[in-house]
C-alpha positions in Angstrom: -1.1 -14.0 -12.0 -1.4 -14.1 -15.8 1.1 -16.8 -16.1 -0.7 -18.9 -13.4 -4.0 -18.4 -15.2 -2.6 -19.3 -18.6 -4.1 -22.8 -18.5 -7.5 -21.4 -17.8 -7.0 -19.0 -20.7 -6.0 -21.9 -22.9 -9.2 -23.8 -22.0 -11.7 -21.0 -22.2 -10.6 -18.6 -24.9 -12.5 -20.3 -27.7 -15.7 -20.4 -25.6 -15.4 -16.6 -24.9 -14.7 -15.8 -28.5 -17.8 -17.6 -29.6 -19.9 -15.9 -27.0 -18.6 -12.5 -28.3 -19.2 -13.4 -32.0 -23.0 -13.1 -32.1 -23.4 -9.7 -30.4 -20.5 -8.3 -32.3 -21.9 -9.4 -35.7 -25.5 -8.3 -35.0 -25.3 -5.3 -32.8 -21.8 -4.0 -32.1 -19.6 -3.8 -35.2 -16.7 -2.3 -33.3 -16.5 -5.6 -31.3 -15.8 -7.8 -34.4 -12.4 -9.3 -33.5 -11.9 -10.6 -37.0 -12.0 -7.1 -38.7 -11.4 -4.4 -36.1 -8.5 -3.5 -33.7 -11.0 -2.5 -31.0 -12.6 -6.0 -31.3 -9.2 -7.6 -30.8 -8.6 -5.5 -27.8 -12.0 -6.2 -26.3 -11.7 -10.0 -27.0 -8.2 -10.1 -25.4 -9.3 -8.2 -22.4 -12.5 -10.3 -21.9 -10.5 -13.6 -22.3 -7.8 -12.5 -19.9 -10.2 -11.3 -17.2 -12.4 -14.4 -17.4 -9.3 -16.6 -17.3 -8.1 -14.9 -14.1 -11.5 -15.3 -12.5 -11.7 -19.0 -13.5 -8.2 -19.5 -12.2 -9.0 -17.9 -8.8 -12.5 -19.2 -8.3 -12.4 -22.7 -9.9 -8.8 -23.9 -10.5 -7.2 -23.0 -7.2 -10.0 -24.2 -5.0 -10.1 -27.5 -7.0 -6.4 -28.0 -6.6 -6.6 -27.3 -2.8 -9.5 -29.8 -2.5 -7.6 -32.5 -4.5 -4.4 -32.0 -2.4 -6.4 -32.5 0.8 -8.1 -35.6 -0.5 -5.0 -37.2 -2.0 -2.4 -36.3 0.5 -1.6 -39.1 2.8 -2.5 -38.5 6.5 0.5 -38.4 8.9 
């Protein structure tokens, strides 16, 4: 599943990291992924979970839809 969702991870990881940056800098110092190990772990977990969700809820349905639309009728 992680391998299948790797493209989603590639596309969204920078967006997720930027979304984590502001709360980490202002409120939750332990979430700073540039200075703490806990922040790295939280960032990796968040990016991985969201990539799997995007893969299952966006990428796979889009691919099924495209296959149905582009496949020649027999």
